[in-house]
Every structure is written in C-alpha cells, then in structure tokens.
ROKE-189139 format. One line per 3 residues: number of its first residue (from 1); their letters; for each residue x, y negated, z of C-alpha. Coordinates in Angstrom, 2 decimals. Layout:
N
NUM) a) X:Y:Z | ...
//
This chain:
479
1) mak) 0.13:0.64:0.04 | 1.55:-3.33:-0.50 | 2.38:-5.91:1.52
4) ehh) -0.40:-7.95:3.21 | 0.03:-11.51:1.64 | -4.22:-12.36:1.68
7) hvv) -6.61:-12.90:4.39 | -10.32:-12.74:3.08 | -13.45:-13.80:4.72
10) mfp) -16.44:-11.84:3.86 | -20.18:-12.98:4.75 | -23.24:-11.22:2.69
13) wla) -26.89:-12.01:3.19 | -28.40:-9.82:5.04 | -29.52:-7.68:3.06
16) fgh) -28.05:-3.83:2.44 | -28.55:-4.38:-1.47 | -25.89:-7.44:-0.28
19) mlp) -23.69:-6.26:2.35 | -23.05:-2.64:1.12 | -21.45:-4.22:-2.13
22) fle) -19.89:-6.96:0.22 | -18.47:-3.98:1.64 | -17.43:-1.88:-1.28
25) lsk) -15.61:-5.30:-2.84 | -13.80:-5.43:0.26 | -12.26:-1.78:0.35
28) nla) -11.40:-2.26:-2.80 | -9.03:-5.57:-1.92 | -8.20:-4.27:1.26
31) akg) -6.83:-1.02:-0.44 | -4.63:-3.63:-2.52 | -3.04:-4.91:0.59
34) iri) -5.72:-7.59:1.49 | -6.62:-8.06:4.48 | -10.58:-8.50:5.58
37) sfi) -12.57:-10.58:8.14 | -16.38:-8.74:7.03 | -18.97:-10.87:9.50
40) stp) -22.41:-9.82:10.37 | -24.64:-8.94:12.98 | -23.87:-6.83:15.69
43) rni) -26.59:-4.01:14.41 | -25.78:-4.50:11.01 | -22.42:-3.61:11.32
46) qrl) -23.25:-0.82:13.57 | -25.22:0.97:10.13 | -22.71:0.21:7.67
49) ptl) -21.29:3.20:6.62 | -17.87:4.56:7.96 | -14.71:3.04:7.14
52) pan) -12.01:4.94:5.00 | -9.44:6.08:7.90 | -6.72:4.90:5.20
55) lvn) -8.46:0.59:5.48 | -9.35:1.06:9.19 | -6.69:-1.45:9.94
58) hin) -7.09:-4.07:7.25 | -10.69:-4.71:7.60 | -12.11:-6.44:10.68
61) lve) -15.74:-5.92:11.43 | -16.63:-9.37:12.74 | -19.81:-9.26:15.15
64) igl) -21.56:-12.69:15.05 | -25.53:-12.31:17.00 | -28.14:-13.32:14.89
67) psv) -30.22:-16.45:17.25 | -33.84:-15.80:17.82 | -36.44:-17.66:15.72
70) dgl) -40.02:-18.24:16.39 | -41.52:-15.39:14.15 | -38.96:-12.91:13.74
73) pvd) -39.29:-9.82:15.08 | -37.09:-8.78:17.86 | -33.44:-6.40:16.61
76) sea) -34.78:-7.24:13.07 | -31.13:-8.09:11.79 | -31.60:-7.35:7.93
79) tid) -34.47:-7.17:5.46 | -34.64:-3.49:5.80 | -36.49:-4.21:9.01
82) lkl) -39.06:-6.64:7.93 | -42.11:-7.26:5.62 | -41.33:-9.24:3.09
85) eev) -43.24:-12.16:4.29 | -40.87:-12.12:7.25 | -37.80:-12.81:5.21
88) qyl) -37.85:-16.24:5.34 | -37.81:-16.08:9.13 | -34.67:-14.21:9.19
91) kka) -33.58:-16.81:6.37 | -33.80:-19.33:9.35 | -32.43:-17.75:11.74
94) ydk) -29.35:-16.78:9.36 | -29.11:-20.64:8.78 | -28.27:-20.93:12.42
97) lqg) -24.87:-19.03:12.12 | -23.14:-22.06:10.71 | -21.77:-22.80:14.19
100) pfe) -20.42:-19.48:15.01 | -19.50:-19.47:11.83 | -17.11:-22.10:12.00
103) rfl) -15.97:-21.41:15.47 | -14.43:-17.81:13.79 | -12.71:-19.88:11.04
106) dqi) -10.88:-22.55:13.60 | -9.57:-19.40:14.95 | -7.98:-18.06:11.81
109) spd) -6.53:-19.26:8.55 | -7.85:-17.57:5.48 | -6.70:-17.71:2.12
112) lii) -10.53:-17.28:0.96 | -13.93:-17.36:1.93 | -16.15:-14.75:-0.22
115) fdf) -20.03:-15.45:-0.06 | -23.08:-14.94:-1.20 | -26.44:-16.67:-2.32
118) apy) -28.06:-17.80:0.99 | -26.05:-19.58:3.00 | -25.43:-22.20:1.11
121) wip) -23.70:-24.69:3.35 | -20.53:-21.98:3.68 | -18.77:-24.60:1.10
124) eia) -19.00:-27.62:3.66 | -17.75:-25.73:6.26 | -15.08:-24.47:4.51
127) akf) -14.08:-27.48:2.83 | -13.68:-29.29:6.30 | -10.71:-26.40:7.17
130) rvp) -10.00:-26.85:3.53 | -10.47:-23.28:2.49 | -11.56:-22.54:-0.58
133) saf) -14.83:-20.61:-1.25 | -16.08:-18.34:-4.00 | -19.64:-16.90:-4.67
136) fsv) -19.95:-13.69:-4.87 | -23.36:-11.90:-7.31 | -24.35:-8.65:-6.54
139) fsa) -26.65:-9.57:-9.44 | -26.29:-8.98:-12.54 | -24.59:-11.49:-15.29
142) atl) -28.19:-11.39:-17.41 | -29.99:-11.85:-14.09 | -27.27:-15.04:-13.38
145) afl) -28.08:-16.12:-16.56 | -31.85:-16.08:-16.81 | -31.94:-18.23:-13.77
148) gpp) -29.56:-20.46:-15.43 | -27.64:-23.56:-13.91 | -28.08:-25.67:-10.80
151) sel) -29.51:-28.24:-12.76 | -32.28:-26.23:-13.78 | -32.81:-24.33:-10.76
154) rsg) -32.99:-27.98:-8.82 | -35.43:-29.65:-11.91 | -38.21:-27.35:-11.11
157) hrs) -38.97:-27.73:-15.15 | -40.28:-23.69:-14.94 | -43.11:-24.69:-12.49
160) rpe) -45.30:-21.95:-13.34 | -45.50:-18.58:-13.41 | -45.90:-17.84:-17.59
163) dft) -42.25:-19.91:-18.09 | -40.36:-16.83:-16.43 | -42.28:-14.53:-18.79
166) aap) -39.43:-15.51:-21.97 | -35.54:-15.86:-21.86 | -34.93:-19.61:-21.42
169) dwi) -33.85:-21.31:-24.18 | -30.34:-22.31:-22.53 | -29.40:-18.52:-23.56
172) pfp) -28.16:-18.98:-27.28 | -28.32:-15.74:-28.60 | -31.65:-12.74:-28.85
175) stv) -32.50:-11.96:-25.15 | -35.58:-10.09:-23.91 | -34.93:-10.68:-20.45
178) sfr) -37.40:-12.20:-18.43 | -40.29:-11.36:-16.02 | -43.25:-9.81:-16.30
181) ldq) -46.58:-12.11:-15.66 | -47.35:-10.46:-12.33 | -43.82:-10.74:-10.68
184) avr) -43.37:-13.72:-12.03 | -46.10:-15.44:-9.35 | -44.00:-14.58:-6.84
187) ick) -40.13:-15.40:-8.36 | -41.48:-18.98:-9.24 | -42.93:-19.70:-5.61
190) nin) -39.36:-18.58:-3.98 | -37.54:-20.86:-6.52 | -39.63:-23.95:-6.29
193) fpd) -41.25:-24.25:-3.05 | -39.29:-23.92:0.44 | -39.70:-21.48:2.67
196) isg) -40.20:-21.38:6.63 | -36.49:-22.12:6.94 | -36.91:-25.58:4.83
199) kss) -35.33:-24.43:1.49 | -36.41:-22.95:-1.45 | -34.66:-20.32:-2.90
202) ger) -33.72:-22.33:-6.33 | -32.26:-24.69:-3.93 | -29.46:-22.23:-2.23
205) wae) -29.22:-21.15:-5.52 | -28.31:-24.35:-6.92 | -25.90:-25.79:-4.14
208) tve) -23.88:-22.62:-3.10 | -23.31:-22.84:-7.16 | -22.31:-25.79:-7.27
211) gsd) -20.53:-26.23:-3.53 | -18.29:-22.81:-4.57 | -14.35:-22.99:-6.19
214) fvm) -15.28:-20.47:-8.43 | -17.76:-17.73:-8.71 | -17.42:-13.88:-8.94
217) vrg) -19.69:-11.27:-10.64 | -20.07:-8.01:-10.03 | -20.59:-6.83:-13.65
220) cre) -18.00:-6.45:-16.79 | -18.41:-7.70:-20.64 | -17.49:-4.25:-21.83
223) feg) -21.79:-3.92:-20.04 | -23.43:-7.59:-20.57 | -20.56:-9.24:-21.75
226) eyv) -23.04:-11.91:-23.84 | -24.32:-12.71:-20.52 | -20.69:-13.04:-18.51
229) nll) -19.13:-15.24:-21.16 | -22.44:-17.96:-21.24 | -21.89:-18.33:-17.49
232) hkl) -19.12:-20.57:-17.70 | -20.83:-22.65:-19.83 | -24.21:-22.74:-17.62
235) yqk) -22.11:-23.51:-14.41 | -19.01:-25.40:-15.91 | -16.17:-23.73:-13.33
238) pvf) -14.21:-20.97:-13.10 | -16.27:-17.39:-13.38 | -14.74:-14.29:-12.70
241) pig) -16.58:-10.70:-13.62 | -14.85:-8.66:-10.91 | -15.98:-5.24:-12.75
244) llp) -19.04:-2.93:-11.73 | -17.63:-0.96:-8.32 | -18.75:1.98:-8.94
247) pqc) -19.24:4.53:-6.73 | -17.01:7.24:-6.04 | -17.95:10.20:-4.98
250) svg) -17.78:11.59:-1.34 | -19.08:14.45:-0.07 | -19.49:15.01:3.45
253) rss) -20.50:10.95:4.76 | -22.70:11.24:7.90 | -25.87:10.68:7.96
256) dmt) -29.51:11.40:9.28 | -29.37:14.55:7.31 | -28.98:17.70:8.90
259) aen) -26.50:20.33:7.75 | -29.24:22.82:6.88 | -31.71:20.23:5.00
262) rsd) -28.36:19.13:3.36 | -27.22:23.02:2.39 | -30.96:23.62:0.92
265) mfs) -30.97:20.20:-1.65 | -27.92:21.53:-3.06 | -29.02:25.23:-2.93
268) wld) -32.34:24.09:-4.61 | -30.21:21.81:-7.04 | -27.86:24.41:-7.80
271) kqa) -30.84:26.75:-9.21 | -32.29:24.31:-11.73 | -31.29:24.26:-15.15
274) hrs) -28.43:21.54:-16.32 | -29.94:18.05:-16.97 | -33.10:19.20:-16.08
277) vvf) -33.69:17.51:-13.22 | -35.57:13.71:-12.80 | -33.53:12.18:-9.43
280) vgf) -36.39:9.90:-8.11 | -35.54:7.24:-5.45 | -36.48:3.82:-4.50
283) gse) -33.56:2.60:-2.35 | -34.54:1.39:1.16 | -35.15:-2.08:0.27
286) ykm) -38.46:-1.60:-1.37 | -41.49:-0.61:0.67 | -44.20:1.60:-1.30
289) tid) -47.33:1.48:-0.28 | -49.21:4.80:0.92 | -51.35:4.19:-2.85
292) qvh) -48.11:3.57:-5.01 | -46.54:6.56:-3.23 | -49.57:8.72:-3.61
295) ela) -50.14:7.40:-7.42 | -46.31:8.31:-8.15 | -46.46:11.71:-6.82
298) fgl) -49.33:12.27:-8.77 | -47.52:11.19:-12.19 | -44.35:13.42:-11.03
301) els) -47.51:16.41:-10.77 | -48.61:15.56:-14.36 | -44.82:15.19:-16.07
304) klp) -44.16:18.89:-14.90 | -40.57:17.79:-15.03 | -38.39:19.22:-12.16
307) flw) -37.76:16.35:-9.66 | -35.99:15.58:-6.58 | -37.52:12.69:-4.82
310) vlr) -35.79:10.84:-1.95 | -39.01:9.30:0.05 | -39.08:6.29:2.35
313) kpe) -42.16:6.95:4.42 | -44.52:3.83:4.88 | -43.95:2.30:8.16
316) gid) -47.58:3.55:10.02 | -48.22:6.73:7.68 | -47.79:10.54:9.26
319) rad) -45.91:12.60:7.49 | -48.87:15.00:6.96 | -50.69:11.76:5.27
322) llp) -48.01:11.06:3.13 | -48.44:12.76:0.07 | -51.57:14.05:-1.71
325) sgf) -52.65:17.10:0.08 | -51.64:19.86:-1.53 | -48.95:18.25:-3.76
328) edr) -45.91:20.01:-2.39 | -47.61:23.41:-2.70 | -48.00:22.61:-6.31
331) tka) -45.01:21.27:-7.48 | -42.83:23.51:-5.07 | -41.63:26.05:-7.61
334) rgl) -39.87:22.57:-9.34 | -40.26:20.09:-6.92 | -38.18:18.58:-4.00
337) vcv) -39.11:16.15:-1.79 | -36.95:14.81:0.82 | -38.24:11.88:3.31
340) gwa) -35.97:9.73:4.71 | -31.91:8.90:3.58 | -29.92:11.83:1.09
343) pqv) -26.72:11.70:-0.47 | -27.25:9.37:-3.45 | -24.31:9.32:-5.29
346) eil) -23.95:13.13:-4.99 | -26.79:14.29:-5.78 | -26.30:11.98:-8.97
349) ahm) -23.34:13.71:-9.66 | -24.49:17.23:-9.79 | -24.75:18.50:-13.09
352) aig) -28.64:19.67:-12.41 | -29.50:16.08:-12.65 | -30.28:14.66:-16.29
355) gcl) -32.60:11.26:-15.58 | -33.32:8.97:-13.14 | -36.77:7.03:-11.81
358) shs) -36.16:4.25:-9.74 | -36.67:0.53:-8.76 | -33.99:-0.53:-11.44
361) gwg) -32.09:-2.29:-8.60 | -28.46:-3.01:-10.00 | -26.40:-0.57:-7.59
364) sii) -28.82:1.75:-8.37 | -28.52:1.35:-12.50 | -24.67:1.45:-11.57
367) esl) -24.78:4.45:-9.45 | -27.30:6.63:-11.82 | -25.29:5.26:-15.54
370) syg) -21.91:6.15:-14.22 | -23.08:9.66:-14.69 | -24.63:9.36:-17.70
373) haq) -28.19:9.62:-16.71 | -31.08:7.52:-19.06 | -33.49:5.39:-16.55
376) ill) -36.99:5.36:-16.21 | -37.35:2.35:-14.54 | -40.31:0.85:-12.42
379) pmm) -38.95:-2.38:-11.31 | -40.93:-3.55:-8.07 | -39.50:-6.87:-6.47
382) adq) -36.60:-9.51:-7.00 | -34.11:-9.40:-9.69 | -35.26:-5.36:-10.12
385) gln) -37.86:-6.86:-13.60 | -35.21:-8.68:-14.99 | -32.10:-5.45:-14.70
388) akl) -35.42:-3.08:-15.78 | -35.07:-5.54:-19.40 | -31.80:-5.84:-19.54
391) lve) -31.31:-1.60:-19.91 | -34.23:-1.54:-22.14 | -32.50:-3.92:-23.95
394) kgt) -29.06:-2.22:-24.19 | -30.65:0.88:-24.95 | -30.55:3.21:-22.06
397) gle) -33.56:2.96:-20.69 | -37.43:2.98:-20.94 | -39.62:0.67:-18.26
400) ver) -43.04:2.24:-17.59 | -45.83:0.93:-18.88 | -47.85:-1.47:-16.12
403) ned) -51.51:-3.04:-15.85 | -51.83:-6.68:-16.24 | -52.41:-6.92:-12.33
406) gtf) -48.51:-5.13:-11.90 | -49.99:-1.42:-10.81 | -49.06:1.52:-12.58
409) srd) -50.88:4.82:-13.25 | -49.57:8.03:-13.32 | -49.96:8.99:-16.73
412) ava) -47.62:6.56:-17.36 | -45.26:7.38:-14.96 | -45.68:11.18:-16.17
415) ksm) -45.32:10.27:-19.99 | -42.49:8.18:-19.45 | -40.47:10.65:-17.81
418) rlv) -40.90:12.87:-20.43 | -39.73:10.41:-23.21 | -37.01:10.14:-21.56
421) lid) -36.59:13.48:-20.45 | -37.56:16.11:-23.17 | -39.20:14.18:-26.17
424) peg) -37.61:14.06:-29.04 | -37.94:10.14:-29.77 | -36.13:9.85:-26.05
427) epl) -32.92:11.35:-27.80 | -31.39:8.00:-28.83 | -31.73:6.84:-25.55
430) rlk) -30.55:9.88:-24.30 | -26.99:9.51:-26.14 | -26.46:5.96:-25.17
433) aak) -27.09:6.59:-21.31 | -24.46:9.20:-22.05 | -22.04:7.34:-23.30
436) mrn) -22.64:4.72:-20.82 | -20.53:6.86:-18.72 | -17.53:5.96:-20.30
439) iis) -17.69:2.48:-19.16 | -19.74:2.14:-16.20 | -17.56:5.39:-14.34
442) yqd) -13.88:4.52:-16.04 | -12.24:3.28:-12.82 | -8.95:2.22:-14.72
445) lhe) -10.88:-0.44:-16.47 | -12.75:-1.56:-13.24 | -9.71:-1.89:-11.48
448) dyl) -8.31:-3.79:-14.31 | -10.53:-6.14:-13.37 | -9.79:-6.24:-9.58
451) nrf) -6.04:-6.35:-10.39 | -6.73:-9.70:-12.54 | -8.63:-10.84:-9.82
454) vqh) -6.05:-10.25:-7.13 | -2.96:-12.04:-9.70 | -5.77:-14.83:-9.39
457) lds) -5.68:-15.15:-6.02 | -2.25:-15.79:-5.93 | -1.57:-18.06:-8.37
460) ykk) -4.19:-20.37:-6.88 | -2.19:-19.95:-3.53 | 0.97:-20.98:-5.31
463) qgh) -0.94:-23.71:-6.48 | -2.48:-24.68:-3.31 | -6.04:-23.51:-3.99
466) svs) -6.01:-25.58:-7.29 | -7.23:-23.87:-10.30 | -8.37:-25.19:-13.87
469) kea) -10.84:-24.04:-16.24 | -8.14:-23.10:-18.85 | -6.37:-20.96:-16.40
472) ake) -9.33:-18.54:-15.83 | -10.13:-18.62:-19.38 | -6.41:-17.10:-19.74
475) efp) -7.35:-14.69:-16.99 | -10.46:-13.60:-17.71 | -10.80:-15.01:-21.27
478) ae) -14.67:-15.63:-23.11 | -14.77:-13.31:-25.45
//
C-alpha cells in the first residue's frame, strides 16, 4: 500500500443508497493510501458493512449525534427508518449537524471534503478552513444532466409536472431520459417548493453544485459518455467521473440471514437451469404497499418463469398476510421468496440468474449489469424513473408498462418478464446487456478512473488547492 499522503473527509446524506456508495468510494481511495474520515450518525455507523481488515486502520468511522427535531421519530437516523413524508424532518435534523461538523473540522487538517447533495452548507464551512470541497453524486450523469445547471434549478421555470416529462432543451442530443407524469408530480414539488427544513431539493442541489470546487460522478464515459461530457458545460467547473465502483463479490458477508437459510437459497439456485431465474428485488429504501406486493406476486406467478424474490416486509403486516393466499404453494416448484436481507451481489453472480426485475436504483443497475443481466424495470421513486429511461435508451432494459395513475398490473409484469428472459423479440436486449458486462465489470477500466482522480488530488494539493478547467480537461477529457 502506498504511503498515506492525503486525508479526505466523507460526508454522505443519511440514506443507505448514499452512504454505501460513499463507503465504497472510501474503500477504493483508502486502498490507494488515502486516509479517510467517514462521518455519519451513531446508528448508521453501526449498520454499515464491516470494513475489510486491510483497510480498518485507514478509514476512521466518525460518529456525530443527530439532533432531535419535532416530527422526527425517535431513533430514526436514516431514510430507511421513515415514511416518505417524514424525510423532510430528517433533513431538518441533518442541517443541525453544521455545528458539530465545523467543530470536527477544527480538530483536523483534511486535504478535501467530499459531500453529498443535501448539506449545501458544507462549502461555506470548508472555505472558512481553507479546505476544498467536492460534490460526489451517487446518481447517474444522465440524472444530473436532466436536472440541469444551478440556474435552472433556482429559476423554477419547470413549474408544472408536465415540464418534467420530456428531455429538457439544454440536452443537445436525442434523449428520452424523463419522468412519467405520475412521477413528475412529486419531483416537481420537491424541486420547486421548500419542505419543513426551509429548503427545496432544487435549492440544495443548486447551492451544492455552485459552492463545490469540483464535481465527482459515479459514472464512466464508456456507458453514458454524452451525459458526462455535457455536465462540464452545464456546471462550468471541473467534473470528474470516478468510475462505476462495480461490486466485488464477497462470499460470507455477515448478515441477519441464518446459515441454514443461506444454504437453502444457494442449493435451490444450484438446481436451476443456466440463466433461467429472474432475480426480483426493490432495495432497502422503497417501502412497497401490500397491494403492490400482491400484484407483483401475481405477475411472477403468471410469468411461469423461475424467480428468486428478496422481499422487504411492509410495516404492520404479518408474515402470514404478506403474500396472496396459496401463492408460495402454487409457485414452490419454480420460485423462492426470501423475506428480509439477502446477499444480493452473490445471488447476481450465480450462473442461474438470467435477468433482474428491480426498482431501477443506480446501485442495483450497476450490480446487475456487471453480471450481464437484462433489466425488467419497475421504477418507484426519486431518480429511478430517469435510470429506467436511460437503460431503455441504451438497449439493456425494458420498462414495465404502467397505468395512467402509475399503478402496474400483473399482466404487464408477466409480459415484460417473458419478453426480457425468453421471447425471441427480447434477444437483442439480452445480447446488449451481456455485452455491457465487459464495461461495467471491467475493474481495470474503473481503476483507471480512480487512479486519475488520485493523480488529480496530487496536483491539486501541489498547486495549493487550485485547478483550472483546462487542467481538468487534460486529465478527464470530454470526448
């Protein structure tokens, strides 16, 4: 390992879809000799995956207590603990971390602060201590491009939900990346109107981009190069793709899953035909309603395809009422349901998996495409609708048809599954997804992005924390 020559502070938003990519970036940078201070709240630190033994001494997990605010349930320190309408109270509590963060910064001398979209106040604190700051986006470059430059986020020009249902004028090439109308209603509200924290998401995003010294994107030009290149023009500051941080299968990760259940799951997979099983999973953040769970179950049943479903139980629902009556008996010959956590990357790496039915989260897309799995896309929230359109645009996925109100039917689910997995008309999609594995799982490619970023940090430090747009273009040229 190289001699430690940088100290970087990581400060993610309090959602595991953000904390985990920040931790993954931390591990990658620590492996290159960079000292990391990873800051979050006590309960979130406790819930993070165990650090690799060789990196324990290079990543300091720093706990900062989350202040209580009216409306935020006790012991709720991440979005996973909350209903969607309660997240605004978490943002209000998060903003109260300004003081503790500043006191922590006063005790150390970092070379860089890497922060998320939510703490728009970081750049001002960083400037006080003469420390550069970088906004790290866990979202795709296509999502950032769709949201647009800070001036657009501030202007409120897109004031109607309909304004979010087509690619914006500032994207100069053909693009289908946009939201459905039912998705756009919530997005329009979040972007344009302040919540209980006093800030809208659009304001946070604009101030974060404007205040940062440069922007880092979890992306690569080989997959979405046109969108990465556009960000340089939209932001008018250096933008560095740092690769996709593809997963590395780690067998034996500790979890709530018992050894017996784990053995049963993989024994079942071992008995299935090569690339015949649909992996079904909607991540840890989205909380499906019982009606959605049942409709999805009927869709899986109607497809007549083998499936492995990792299902998070909705709050207040008994295990006996979770699935439609008789569902598991009717599908036990070809389906397996795992309620709770499961080792997703290990499952995706299994030879029996042939496709994925998911919520289109960026992290899940990267994980599944790194094994060449075609995508059945059922986006539910946030950026997922944009990710789904991007994958359809790239020819690696099919979005499940929705009703006008955003609901989905069992027939649409079954039809999409069969087209993606076995129907002849889905063959081009399967081939394109399989080829994507050569990009997404190509560790040397993503390692090169990280190496160039570390080289940038070296030159950045030597130049007294000053970098020109020209220098950034030399290291990460816009092709």
